[in-house]
C-alpha positions in Angstrom: -15.3 -35.0 16.8 -12.6 -36.9 14.9 -15.2 -38.1 12.3 -16.5 -34.5 11.9 -13.0 -33.2 11.4 -12.3 -35.9 8.8 -15.5 -35.1 6.9 -14.7 -31.4 6.9 -11.3 -32.2 5.5 -12.8 -34.4 2.8 -15.2 -31.6 1.8 -12.4 -29.1 1.6 -10.3 -31.4 -0.5 -13.2 -32.0 -2.8 -13.8 -28.4 -3.6 -10.1 -27.6 -3.9 -9.8 -30.5 -6.4 -12.3 -28.8 -8.6 -9.9 -25.8 -8.9 -6.7 -27.9 -9.1 -8.0 -29.9 -12.1 -9.6 -27.0 -14.0 -7.7 -24.0 -15.4 -11.0 -22.6 -16.5 -12.2 -22.6 -12.8 -8.9 -21.0 -11.8 -9.4 -18.1 -14.2 -13.0 -17.7 -13.0 -11.9 -17.5 -9.4 -9.1 -15.1 -10.4 -11.7 -12.8 -12.0 -14.1 -13.1 -9.1 -11.3 -12.3 -6.6 -10.3 -9.2 -8.6 -13.9 -8.0 -8.5 -14.1 -8.4 -4.7 -10.7 -6.8 -4.2 -11.8 -3.8 -6.4 -14.9 -3.3 -4.2 -13.0 -3.4 -1.0 -10.3 -1.1 -2.4 -12.8 1.6 -3.3 -13.8 1.8 0.4 -10.2 1.3 1.6 -9.0 4.2 -0.6 -11.5 6.6 1.1 -10.3 5.3 4.5 -6.6 6.0 3.9 -7.1 9.4 2.5 -8.2 10.9 5.8 -4.9 10.4 7.6 -2.9 11.6 4.6 -4.9 14.8 4.2 -5.6 16.0 7.7 -3.5 13.9 10.1 -0.7 16.4 10.3 -3.1 19.3 10.5 -5.0 17.7 13.4 -1.8 17.1 15.3 -0.7 20.7 14.6 -4.0 22.0 16.0 -3.9 19.8 19.1 -0.2 20.3 19.9 0.3 23.9 18.7 3.6 23.3 17.0 5.0 22.4 13.6 8.0 20.4 14.7 6.0 17.3 15.6 3.5 17.4 12.7 5.3 14.5 11.0 4.4 12.3 14.0 0.9 11.4 12.9 2.1 10.0 9.6 5.0 8.3 11.4 2.5 6.7 13.9 0.0 5.4 11.4 2.7 4.1 9.1 4.4 2.5 12.2 1.1 1.0 13.1 0.8 -0.3 9.5 4.1 -2.0 9.9 2.9 -4.1 12.8 -0.4 -4.8 11.0 1.5 -5.8 7.8 3.4 -8.4 9.7 0.2 -9.8 11.4 -1.9 -9.7 8.2 0.9 -11.5 6.3 1.2 -14.2 9.0 -2.6 -14.6 9.2 -2.9 -14.8 5.4 -0.1 -17.4 5.2 -1.8 -19.6 7.7 -5.5 -19.1 7.2 -5.9 -17.3 3.8 -6.4 -13.8 2.5 -10.0 -13.5 3.7 -9.4 -13.5 7.5 -6.1 -11.6 7.3 -7.4 -8.7 5.1 -10.8 -8.4 6.8 -9.2 -8.2 10.3 -6.8 -5.5 9.1 -9.5 -3.3 7.7 -11.8 -3.7 10.7 -8.9 -2.7 13.0 -8.3 0.4 10.9 -12.0 1.4 11.3 -11.7 1.1 15.1 -8.6 3.3 15.0 -10.4 6.0 13.0 -13.2 6.0 15.6 -10.5 6.5 18.3 -9.1 9.5 16.4 -12.5 11.1 16.4 -12.9 10.5 20.1 -9.4 11.9 20.8 -10.3 15.1 19.0 -13.5 15.4 21.1 -11.7 14.9 24.4 -8.5 16.7 23.3 -6.5 13.6 24.4 -3.0 13.5 22.8 -2.4 10.0 24.2 -5.6 8.6 22.7 -4.8 10.4 19.4 -1.4 8.8 19.1 -2.7 5.3 20.2 -5.6 5.5 17.7 -3.3 6.6 14.9 -1.2 3.4 15.5 -4.4 1.3 15.2 -5.7 3.3 12.2 -2.5 2.3 10.4 -3.8 -1.2 10.1 -6.2 0.0 7.4 -3.3 1.5 5.5 -1.3 -1.7 5.6 -4.3 -3.8 4.6 -5.2 -1.5 1.8 -1.7 -2.1 0.5 -1.6 -5.8 1.1 -5.0 -6.3 -0.7 -3.1 -5.9 -4.0 -1.4 -9.3 -3.4 -4.8 -11.1 -3.2 -5.4 -10.4 -6.9 -2.1 -12.0 -7.9 -2.6 -15.4 -6.1 -4.1 -17.1 -9.2 -2.5 -14.9 -11.8 0.0 -16.3 -14.2 3.4 -14.4 -14.6 2.1 -12.3 -17.5 -1.0 -11.2 -15.6 0.7 -10.3 -12.3 1.4 -6.6 -12.8 -2.0 -6.1 -14.4 -3.7 -7.8 -11.4 -1.7 -5.5 -9.1 -2.7 -2.5 -11.2 -6.4 -3.4 -11.2 -6.4 -3.6 -7.4 -4.6 -0.3 -7.1 -6.6 1.7 -9.7 -9.8 0.8 -7.9 -8.4 2.5 -4.8 -8.4 5.8 -6.8 -12.2 6.2 -6.6 -12.2 6.4 -2.8 -8.8 7.9 -2.4 -9.5 10.9 -4.7 -13.0 11.5 -3.3 -11.7 11.4 0.3 -9.5 14.5 0.3 -12.1 16.5 -1.7 -14.6 15.7 1.0 -12.5 17.3 3.7 -14.5 20.5 3.8 -17.8 18.7 3.6 -16.9 16.2 6.3 -15.5 19.1 8.4 -18.8 20.9 8.2 -20.7 17.8 9.0 -18.5 17.1 12.0 -19.0 20.7 13.3 -22.8 20.3 12.9 -22.7 17.3 15.4 -20.3 18.9 17.8 -17.0 17.3 16.6 -13.9 19.4 15.6 -13.8 20.0 11.9 -10.4 18.3 11.3 -11.8 15.0 12.8 -14.5 14.9 10.2 -12.6 13.0 7.6 -11.9 10.3 10.1 -15.6 9.7 10.5 -15.6 8.9 6.7 -12.5 6.7 7.3 -14.1 4.6 10.0 -17.2 3.9 7.9 -15.1 3.1 4.8 -12.6 0.8 6.5 -15.4 -1.2 8.3 -17.3 -1.6 5.0 -14.1 -2.8 3.2 -13.5 -5.4 5.9 -17.1 -6.7 5.7 -16.9 -7.0 1.9 -13.8 -9.2 2.1 -15.1 -11.2 5.0 -18.4 -12.0 3.3 -17.4 -12.2 -0.4 -13.8 -13.4 -0.7 -14.8 -17.1 -1.0 -13.2 -19.4 -2.0 -10.0 -18.0 -0.6 -7.6 -17.4 -3.5 -4.5 -18.0 -1.5 -5.7 -21.4 -0.1 -6.5 -22.4 -3.7 -3.1 -21.2 -5.0 -1.2 -23.2 -2.3 -3.3 -26.3 -3.1 -2.5 -25.9 -6.9 1.2 -25.6 -6.1 1.1 -28.7 -3.8 -0.6 -30.7 -6.6 2.0 -29.5 -9.2 4.8 -30.5 -6.9 3.4 -34.0 -6.4 2.8 -34.6 -10.1 6.2 -33.4 -11.1 7.8 -35.5 -8.3 9.6 -32.4 -7.1 10.0 -32.4 -3.3 8.5 -29.5 -1.4 11.9 -28.7 0.1 13.3 -28.1 -3.4 10.4 -25.8 -4.3 11.0 -23.8 -1.1 14.6 -23.5 -2.1 13.6 -21.5 -5.1 13.3 -18.6 -2.6 17.0 -18.7 -1.9 17.9 -18.9 -5.6 16.3 -15.4 -6.2 17.2 -13.6 -3.0 18.5 -10.7 -5.1 15.1 -10.4 -6.6 13.5 -10.3 -3.2 16.0 -7.6 -2.1 15.5 -5.6 -5.3 11.7 -5.7 -5.1 11.8 -4.7 -1.5 14.3 -1.9 -2.0 12.3 -0.4 -4.8 9.2 -0.2 -2.7 10.9 0.9 0.5 12.8 3.8 -1.2 9.8 5.0 -3.1 7.6 4.9 0.0 10.2 6.8 2.1 10.6 9.6 -0.5 6.8 9.9 -1.2 5.7 9.9 2.5 8.4 12.5 3.5 7.5 15.1 0.9 3.7 14.4 0.9 3.5 14.7 4.7 4.9 18.2 4.9 3.1 19.6 1.8 -0.1 20.6 3.7 2.0 22.3 6.3 4.1 24.0 3.6 0.9 25.2 1.9 -0.6 26.5 5.1 2.4 28.6 5.7 1.9 30.2 2.3 -1.8 31.1 2.7 -3.5 28.1 1.1 -6.7 26.9 2.7 -8.2 23.4 3.4 -9.9 23.3 0.0 -6.7 23.9 -1.8 -4.8 21.4 0.3 -7.5 18.9 -0.5 -7.2 19.6 -4.2 -3.4 19.1 -4.2 -3.6 15.9 -2.1 -6.4 14.7 -4.3 -4.3 15.1 -7.4 -1.4 13.4 -5.6 -3.5 10.4 -4.5 -5.1 10.2 -8.0 -1.6 10.0 -9.5 -0.7 7.3 -7.0 -3.4 5.0 -8.2 -5.2 6.1 -11.4 -2.3 5.4 -13.8 -2.1 1.8 -12.5 -3.7 0.1 -15.4 -1.2 1.6 -17.8 1.6 1.0 -15.4 0.7 -2.7 -15.0 0.6 -3.1 -18.7 4.0 -1.5 -19.1 5.5 -3.5 -16.3 4.3 -6.8 -17.9 5.3 -5.7 -21.4 8.6 -3.7 -21.2 9.8 -5.1 -17.9 10.0 -4.6 -14.2 13.5 -3.1 -14.2 12.7 -0.4 -16.8 9.7 0.8 -14.9 11.6 0.8 -11.6 14.2 3.1 -13.2 11.3 5.3 -14.6 10.2 5.6 -10.9 13.5 7.0 -9.9 13.6 9.5 -12.6 10.0 10.6 -12.0 10.6 11.1 -8.3 13.8 13.1 -9.1 11.8 15.5 -11.2 9.1 15.8 -8.6 11.6 16.6 -5.8 13.3 19.3 -7.9 10.0 20.9 -8.9 8.7 21.0 -5.3 12.0 22.5 -4.1 12.4 25.1 -6.9 8.8 26.1 -7.8 7.0 29.1 -6.3 5.1 28.0 -3.1 2.1 30.2 -4.0 1.6 28.5 -7.3 -1.2 25.8 -7.3 -0.1 24.6 -10.7 3.4 23.9 -9.5 2.2 22.2 -6.3 -0.3 20.0 -8.1 2.3 19.1 -10.8 5.0 18.3 -8.2 2.7 16.2 -6.0 1.2 14.4 -9.0 4.7 13.4 -10.2 5.4 12.3 -6.7 2.4 10.0 -6.7 3.2 8.8 -10.2 6.8 7.9 -9.3 5.5 6.0 -6.3 3.0 4.2 -8.5 5.8 3.0 -10.9 7.9 1.9 -8.0 5.2 0.0 -6.1 3.9 -1.9 -9.1 7.3 -2.8 -10.5 8.7 -3.7 -7.1 5.6 -5.8 -6.2 5.9 -7.7 -9.5 9.7 -8.3 -8.8 8.9 -9.6 -5.3 6.1 -12.0 -6.5 8.3 -13.4 -9.3 10.9 -14.2 -6.6 8.7 -16.0 -4.1 6.9 -19.5 -4.2 3.4 -19.9 -2.7 4.8 -21.7 0.4 6.3 -18.6 1.8 4.8 -15.9 -0.4 2.2 -14.3 1.9 4.6 -14.3 4.9 7.4 -12.8 2.8 5.0 -10.2 1.4 3.9 -9.2 4.9 7.5 -8.9 6.0 8.4 -6.7 3.1 5.4 -4.5 3.7 6.6 -4.1 7.3 9.8 -2.5 5.8 7.7 -0.4 3.5 5.6 0.9 6.5 8.7 1.5 8.6 10.3 3.5 5.8 7.1 5.5 5.6 7.2 6.0 9.4 10.8 7.1 9.3 10.1 9.5 6.3 7.1 11.0 8.0 8.9 11.4 11.4 12.0 12.9 9.9 10.2 15.2 7.5 8.8 17.5 10.2 12.3 17.8 11.8 14.0 18.6 8.5 11.5 21.3 7.6 11.5 22.8 11.1 15.3 23.0 11.1 15.8 23.7 7.4 13.1 24.1 4.8 10.5 22.2 2.6 12.9 22.8 -0.4 15.7 21.0 1.4 13.4 18.1 2.2 12.4 17.9 -1.4 16.0 17.9 -2.7 17.0 15.2 -0.2 14.1 13.0 -1.5 15.1 13.7 -5.1 18.7 12.5 -4.5 17.6 9.4 -2.5 15.4 8.3 -5.4 18.5 7.9 -7.6 19.6 4.9 -5.4 17.0 2.8 -7.2 18.9 2.8 -10.4 22.1 0.9 -9.3 20.0 -1.5 -7.2 17.8 -2.5 -10.2 20.8 -2.8 -12.5 22.6 -5.0 -10.0 19.6 -7.3 -9.6 19.0 -7.5 -13.3 22.6 -8.4 -14.1 22.4 -11.3 -11.7 19.1 -12.5 -13.2 20.8 -12.5 -16.7 23.6 -14.6 -15.3 21.2 -17.1 -13.7 19.3 -17.4 -17.0 22.5 -18.0 -18.9 23.5 -20.8 -16.5 20.1 -22.4 -17.0 20.4 -22.2 -20.8 23.9 -23.8 -20.6 
């Protein structure tokens, strides 16, 4: 047994050495990893769209009240918080492949549970299944990190953007298949609103299988091996490399804050939009169209956003996120509720502001973390992102029930402005650190 273990270790060291000693091999694996992530994200995007589009409507139908319609979003974002922590820990210890595959497969199981809960009219099973379904949402978000493991600093935002833009294909198709999947569900004896979750189950399971089979060699394991080799050749102790994390704690805080705030504002307004539209006579097709534009704006501009984040800076794009969310909230609050043009524009801007914030915030976070703690830190930050989404989704229904959709939108617009002082504070500290290095 011991000899077999030694042989296995030697084989692993040999193939890792190929990547450690060749920058060309590293770039080849970087491109291959991006391709695999793109394929998985197409399926993953279709999976996450179901909960966003009809989760609140399904709860409203089963519970018969508007005041708790934010609970489904709160539940699957809360579930995604726990999953983000587990996926991050699994990835740190075993690599991206097992962590991401497990998360997507769990999300598929949760979607199956939602369909069964609709069939049996079981509220307890619905809520439990939505928690598990949230694992797919968390994994879909964390997959963006896999593409950055072997990227150099000037490629990071672009790598994030490629992963995110690929989500668009599934994420935009999902809401626009609501009516089709609803009719299919009815044809096989399942409630119409559970139809999109059939699509989600298939999509998430396929995404998990793609990663499990194709994400080899594991990019995170290779990245850690490269960092170890660089540490050894530069005679820099591992402990000193780990201390780099404490040097840029402001960067970690700023990156996390940008993503947490944008997630809170986006989830809160987006969750109640289908309910708001239903109250003003809009049907499922119109809801699907608005949410489709929203999700498209969340992901489709990513390639341009990634280029801008790398070229003009993380801080500038984070501030652009705050301004875009501000405009979106004001438009959603002030515009006529029966106007599809206004609703589409407001929700598209909401998605765009989230896109700016997520890509710039992710880049800030990656810049601030070394490989030795990177996946674990990313998982922990994504927990906060998910919890902020759960809080936004949970509070949104209460705010609208006791006030109005307009009040919710204005609150979101005002909160988004907090991003500006946070980013300026972190950037000023970074300038001071750079000046000290230069001196």
